[in-house]
Structures are given as structure tokens and as C-alpha cells.
Backbone as a printed PyTorch tensor [residue, N CA C, xyz], in Angstrom:
tensor([[[  1.1700,  -1.1820,  -0.0540],
         [ -0.0030,  -0.1130,   0.2420],
         [  0.7420,   1.2020,   0.4780]],

        [[  0.7210,   2.0680,  -0.9300],
         [  1.7120,   3.3200,  -1.0740],
         [  0.7760,   4.4570,  -0.6940]],

        [[  1.3620,   5.2740,   0.0100],
         [  1.0170,   6.5160,   0.5510],
         [  1.2240,   7.9000,  -0.2510]],

        [[  0.2750,   8.7090,  -0.7850],
         [  0.8410,   9.8160,  -1.6070],
         [  0.8810,  11.1130,  -0.4540]],

        [[  1.6130,  11.6320,  -0.7670],
         [  2.0770,  12.6980,  -0.1440],
         [  1.9180,  13.9240,  -0.7250]],

        [[  1.0420,  14.7870,  -0.3950],
         [  0.6300,  15.8610,  -1.3130],
         [  1.9330,  16.8910,  -1.3400]],

        [[  2.3150,  17.3810,  -2.6090],
         [  3.2670,  18.2680,  -2.4580],
         [  3.4610,  19.5130,  -1.3760]],

        [[  2.0700,  19.8060,  -0.8650],
         [  2.3590,  21.0910,  -0.1540],
         [  2.4740,  20.7160,   0.9490]],

        [[  2.7050,  19.4970,   1.4100],
         [  3.1000,  18.9820,   2.7850],
         [  4.7800,  18.9480,   2.8220]],

        [[  5.2490,  18.7080,   1.8290],
         [  6.7940,  18.3010,   1.6140],
         [  7.7450,  19.4750,   1.7890]],

        [[  7.2840,  20.7630,   1.3680],
         [  7.6850,  22.0310,   1.6260],
         [  7.5040,  22.4370,   2.7660]],

        [[  7.6760,  21.8490,   3.9740],
         [  7.2860,  22.6270,   5.2790],
         [  8.2440,  24.0930,   5.5370]],

        [[  7.8740,  25.2970,   5.9510],
         [  8.5850,  26.1760,   6.2680],
         [  9.3330,  25.7950,   7.5990]],

        [[ 10.8110,  26.2610,   7.7510],
         [ 11.6940,  25.9300,   8.8320],
         [ 11.0370,  26.1560,   9.8840]],

        [[ 10.3640,  27.5320,   9.9830],
         [  9.9530,  28.2320,  11.1360],
         [  8.6250,  27.3770,  11.7990]],

        [[  8.0910,  26.4660,  10.9890],
         [  7.0020,  25.8080,  11.3190],
         [  7.2460,  24.3840,  11.8050]],

        [[  8.4020,  23.9920,  11.4370],
         [  9.1670,  22.6470,  11.8450],
         [  8.7320,  22.4030,  13.3860]],

        [[  8.9790,  21.1570,  13.8160],
         [  8.9360,  20.9030,  15.4050],
         [ 10.4480,  21.1640,  15.5570]],

        [[ 11.4340,  20.7340,  14.8410],
         [ 12.8030,  20.9390,  15.3500],
         [ 12.9880,  22.4600,  15.6130]],

        [[ 12.3260,  23.4230,  15.1450],
         [ 12.6540,  24.7660,  15.0750],
         [ 12.2700,  25.3550,  16.1750]],

        [[ 10.9510,  24.7070,  17.1240],
         [ 10.5640,  25.2700,  18.1200],
         [ 10.7210,  24.5680,  19.0770]],

        [[ 11.7030,  23.6460,  18.9620],
         [ 12.2150,  22.9610,  20.1800],
         [ 13.8340,  23.4450,  20.5320]],

        [[ 13.9370,  23.8500,  21.6450],
         [ 15.4120,  24.3520,  22.3360],
         [ 16.2990,  23.5820,  21.9240]],

        [[ 17.4930,  24.1960,  21.7590],
         [ 18.6760,  23.1050,  21.2530],
         [ 19.2040,  21.8620,  22.4460]],

        [[ 19.0480,  22.6010,  23.6100],
         [ 19.5600,  21.4290,  24.6340],
         [ 18.3140,  20.4520,  24.8220]],

        [[ 16.9520,  20.7460,  24.7100],
         [ 15.8700,  19.8080,  24.6840],
         [ 16.2300,  18.9990,  23.8280]],

        [[ 16.3190,  19.2070,  22.4370],
         [ 16.6400,  18.3010,  21.7790],
         [ 17.8180,  17.3000,  21.6040]],

        [[ 18.9200,  17.8390,  22.4960],
         [ 19.7100,  17.1490,  22.4680],
         [ 19.7000,  16.0770,  23.7570]],

        [[ 18.8670,  16.5170,  24.7140],
         [ 18.6880,  15.6280,  25.7750],
         [ 17.7810,  14.2760,  25.3360]],

        [[ 16.9310,  14.8980,  24.2850],
         [ 16.2180,  13.6660,  23.7600],
         [ 16.8950,  12.6630,  22.9620]],

        [[ 17.6800,  13.1780,  22.1150],
         [ 18.6300,  12.4570,  21.2870],
         [ 19.4950,  11.4710,  22.2330]],

        [[ 20.2530,  12.2840,  23.3440],
         [ 20.7810,  11.6040,  24.3940],
         [ 19.8700,  10.4230,  25.0380]],

        [[ 18.7860,  10.3850,  25.4880],
         [ 17.7380,   9.3920,  25.8340],
         [ 17.7900,   8.4670,  24.5800]],

        [[ 17.3730,   8.6440,  23.6410],
         [ 17.0270,   8.0550,  22.7690],
         [ 18.3800,   7.0450,  22.2900]],

        [[ 19.4360,   7.4210,  22.3830],
         [ 20.5860,   6.4380,  22.6500],
         [ 21.0090,   5.7160,  23.4810]],

        [[ 20.1970,   6.1160,  24.6310],
         [ 20.4840,   5.0810,  25.7880],
         [ 19.7510,   4.0330,  25.7070]],

        [[ 18.2060,   4.2870,  25.4070],
         [ 17.4120,   3.4090,  25.0200],
         [ 17.5740,   2.8090,  24.1250]],

        [[ 18.3230,   3.1240,  22.8460],
         [ 18.8520,   2.3300,  21.9350],
         [ 19.6660,   1.1350,  22.3310]],

        [[ 20.5750,   1.4790,  23.1220],
         [ 21.7520,   0.4660,  23.8220],
         [ 20.9820,  -0.3420,  24.4480]],

        [[ 20.0270,  -0.1750,  25.2170],
         [ 19.1680,  -1.1370,  26.0510],
         [ 18.7160,  -2.0140,  25.2220]],

        [[ 17.9810,  -1.6460,  24.3770],
         [ 16.8360,  -2.3340,  23.3210],
         [ 17.9840,  -3.2040,  22.3110]],

        [[ 19.2800,  -2.7620,  22.0310],
         [ 20.0440,  -3.6570,  21.0220],
         [ 20.3010,  -4.9470,  21.8420]],

        [[ 20.9400,  -4.8540,  23.0960],
         [ 21.1860,  -5.9320,  24.1120],
         [ 20.1830,  -6.7750,  24.2000]],

        [[ 18.8780,  -6.2400,  24.2570],
         [ 17.5010,  -6.9840,  24.3820],
         [ 17.4800,  -7.9310,  23.2800]],

        [[ 17.6880,  -7.2420,  22.2270],
         [ 17.1000,  -7.8520,  20.6320],
         [ 18.3570,  -8.8620,  20.2920]],

        [[ 19.5180,  -8.6360,  20.6300],
         [ 20.6910,  -9.3650,  20.2260],
         [ 20.2650, -10.8420,  21.1360]],

        [[ 19.5070, -10.4840,  22.4900],
         [ 19.6020, -11.8830,  23.0580],
         [ 18.4060, -12.4270,  23.0850]],

        [[ 17.2530, -12.1730,  22.3690],
         [ 15.9210, -12.7360,  22.5640],
         [ 15.4390, -12.7500,  21.0770]],

        [[ 16.2010, -12.2760,  19.9250],
         [ 15.7880, -12.0200,  18.3620],
         [ 15.7130, -13.6260,  17.8550]],

        [[ 16.8400, -14.6080,  18.0920],
         [ 17.2610, -15.5480,  17.6540],
         [ 17.0400, -16.6910,  17.9670]],

        [[ 16.6810, -17.7040,  17.4000],
         [ 16.4860, -19.1490,  18.1070],
         [ 17.7980, -20.0650,  18.2480]],

        [[ 18.3250, -20.2550,  19.5020],
         [ 19.6150, -20.9950,  19.2190],
         [ 19.6600, -22.1540,  18.3290]],

        [[ 20.7290, -21.8810,  17.5380],
         [ 20.8330, -23.2140,  16.6620],
         [ 20.2790, -22.8540,  15.3220]],

        [[ 19.0590, -21.8830,  15.1910],
         [ 18.8550, -21.9290,  13.7980],
         [ 19.6300, -20.5280,  12.9660]],

        [[ 19.5520, -21.1640,  11.5240],
         [ 20.4880, -20.1650,  10.8990],
         [ 20.2350, -18.7790,  10.7880]],

        [[ 21.0690, -17.6870,  10.7630],
         [ 20.7520, -16.1370,  10.4330],
         [ 20.2380, -16.0380,   9.0460]],

        [[ 19.4280, -15.1410,   9.1070],
         [ 19.0410, -14.4860,   7.7790],
         [ 20.2550, -13.2370,   7.3060]],

        [[ 20.7200, -13.2700,   6.0960],
         [ 21.6270, -12.4350,   5.6700],
         [ 20.7180, -11.0800,   5.6230]],

        [[ 21.7220,  -9.9900,   6.2460],
         [ 21.2730,  -8.6410,   6.1640],
         [ 20.3980,  -8.3650,   7.5190]],

        [[ 20.0310,  -9.2900,   8.5710],
         [ 18.9790,  -9.1800,   9.5100],
         [ 19.4280,  -8.2360,  10.3540]],

        [[ 20.8690,  -8.1280,  10.5390],
         [ 21.3960,  -7.3390,  11.7060],
         [ 21.1410,  -5.8140,  11.3400]],

        [[ 21.3010,  -5.5340,   9.9270],
         [ 21.2810,  -4.0940,   9.6370],
         [ 19.7510,  -3.8870,   9.8640]],

        [[ 18.5810,  -4.4500,   9.6860],
         [ 17.2490,  -4.0680,   9.8210],
         [ 16.9750,  -4.0110,  11.1730]],

        [[ 17.6680,  -5.0140,  11.9290],
         [ 17.0270,  -5.1910,  13.2230],
         [ 17.9190,  -3.7450,  14.0140]],

        [[ 19.2470,  -3.1670,  13.4070],
         [ 19.7010,  -2.4860,  14.1700],
         [ 18.9680,  -0.9300,  13.7370]],

        [[ 18.2940,  -1.0240,  12.3970],
         [ 17.4010,   0.3180,  12.3320],
         [ 16.0710,   0.4260,  12.8250]],

        [[ 15.4010,  -1.0060,  12.8650],
         [ 14.1900,  -0.9120,  13.7920],
         [ 14.5070,  -0.8350,  15.1200]],

        [[ 15.3710,  -1.2660,  15.9100],
         [ 15.6300,  -0.7520,  17.1080],
         [ 15.7640,   0.5900,  17.7380]],

        [[ 16.5910,   1.2350,  16.6000],
         [ 16.7730,   2.8480,  16.4710],
         [ 15.5990,   3.5330,  16.4650]],

        [[ 14.8670,   3.1050,  15.8860],
         [ 13.4720,   3.7940,  15.1810],
         [ 12.6340,   3.6460,  16.3840]],

        [[ 12.4790,   2.5770,  17.0420],
         [ 11.7980,   2.4170,  18.2190],
         [ 12.1370,   3.1790,  19.6450]],

        [[ 13.6050,   3.3540,  19.7120],
         [ 13.9720,   4.0550,  20.7090],
         [ 13.7030,   5.5660,  20.3410]],

        [[ 14.0200,   6.0830,  19.2780],
         [ 13.6630,   7.4240,  18.9920],
         [ 12.0670,   7.7070,  19.1520]],

        [[ 11.0330,   6.8450,  19.0130],
         [  9.9290,   6.9730,  19.2640],
         [  9.3340,   6.8060,  20.5010]],

        [[ 10.1480,   5.7780,  21.1750],
         [  9.9730,   5.8310,  23.0140],
         [ 10.3410,   7.3560,  23.5060]],

        [[ 11.8260,   7.8970,  23.0620],
         [ 12.1180,   9.0210,  23.5320],
         [ 11.3600,  10.1160,  23.3090]],

        [[ 10.8750,  10.1560,  22.1270],
         [  9.9710,  11.3300,  21.6190],
         [  8.7980,  11.4660,  22.4330]],

        [[  8.2660,  10.5380,  23.1870],
         [  6.9210,  10.2230,  23.8050],
         [  7.4100,  10.2950,  25.2540]],

        [[  8.2500,  11.1150,  25.7090],
         [  8.8000,  10.7970,  27.0710],
         [  9.6990,   9.7570,  27.8580]],

        [[ 10.0030,   8.8040,  26.7980],
         [ 11.0420,   7.9680,  27.3570],
         [ 10.9010,   7.6420,  28.8980]],

        [[ 12.1220,   7.6150,  29.4460],
         [ 12.1110,   7.2460,  31.0550],
         [ 12.0350,   8.4900,  31.9560]],

        [[ 12.0310,   9.4160,  30.9490],
         [ 12.2450,  10.7340,  31.9810],
         [ 13.4660,  11.1090,  32.0360]],

        [[ 14.4200,  10.8450,  31.4120],
         [ 16.0290,  10.9150,  31.6390],
         [ 15.8200,  12.3360,  30.7890]],

        [[ 15.3350,  12.4290,  29.4390],
         [ 15.5520,  13.9610,  28.8910],
         [ 14.6890,  14.8330,  29.7620]],

        [[ 13.7640,  14.7750,  30.1280],
         [ 12.8990,  15.9820,  31.0510],
         [ 13.9230,  16.5180,  31.9680]],

        [[ 14.3840,  15.4900,  32.6530],
         [ 15.4120,  15.5530,  33.8930],
         [ 16.4590,  16.4580,  33.5360]],

        [[ 16.9610,  16.1280,  32.2900],
         [ 18.4220,  16.9300,  31.6560],
         [ 18.0640,  18.3440,  31.2310]],

        [[ 16.7920,  18.4530,  30.6200],
         [ 16.4670,  19.5420,  29.9860],
         [ 15.9760,  20.7310,  31.0040]],

        [[ 15.4430,  20.2960,  32.5240],
         [ 15.1190,  20.7820,  33.6350],
         [ 16.4330,  21.6740,  34.0280]],

        [[ 17.6670,  20.7560,  33.9560],
         [ 18.7870,  21.2350,  34.5260],
         [ 19.6050,  22.1360,  33.7740]],

        [[ 19.4380,  22.1190,  32.1650],
         [ 19.8340,  22.9530,  31.6330],
         [ 19.1280,  24.1350,  30.9390]],

        [[ 17.6360,  24.1990,  31.4180],
         [ 16.7710,  25.4870,  30.9500],
         [ 17.6760,  26.5620,  31.8470]],

        [[ 18.0270,  26.7340,  32.7600],
         [ 18.5050,  27.9200,  33.5630],
         [ 19.9030,  28.1850,  33.0340]],

        [[ 20.5700,  27.5270,  32.3870],
         [ 21.8680,  28.0060,  31.7500],
         [ 21.7580,  28.1010,  30.1570]],

        [[ 20.7740,  27.8670,  29.6230],
         [ 20.8260,  27.8630,  28.2490],
         [ 20.6930,  29.2710,  27.8070]],

        [[ 21.6310,  29.7090,  26.8340],
         [ 21.7810,  30.7780,  25.9710],
         [ 23.0500,  31.6400,  26.8970]],

        [[ 23.4700,  31.2020,  28.0040],
         [ 24.4570,  31.7830,  28.6840],
         [ 25.8390,  30.8710,  28.1210]],

        [[ 26.8180,  31.6360,  27.6520],
         [ 27.8850,  31.3270,  27.2280],
         [ 29.2570,  31.5430,  28.0530]]])
């Protein structure tokens, strides 16, 4: 099933994008939490994804990695474990001061 995206949605002005409205520290904190969650999920995926003794599928590691990273980013964008919020709160008073 292919989804057709109207061309009017492809060229979103930068000032309307979510990234433009998100402070740099908050975005970095969310990316950091996604990285931590991704590391956790990678270990779990490698432990439980394959049946012992069964032959592996060529290229499955690449797809598993991409899927794990996408899942980690999705979890972090929805609040994750609260690590990004904790970091953001501690960075907010210092943001903009160099």
C-alpha cells in the first residue's frame, strides 16, 4: 500500500517545523535518551531475537539495528524514561549563557 504525500506537505517552512520550536538543549537531551534506550534495546534484541541453533538471515542485523533505533527514537520522543526531561530541566536555567 503506497501513500501519496501532497506536495504542499513536503515543503514545510523551517519556522513551522517541530525542530525549530524545540530548544537546542531539549533536543540534545531527547537524542541522548534515545541513544541510551537504543543501547538497552539492542542488547535485548540480540539476546531474544534468534532461536539458538537456527541459521541467521543475511542482512537481518542491519534491519534489526534500524528497527531498534526507530523504536528507541519513538519511545524517547514520547517521554521515554524521563531522562531527557530531567536533563532539560537542569539545562534550562543555563541555556543561552556562554
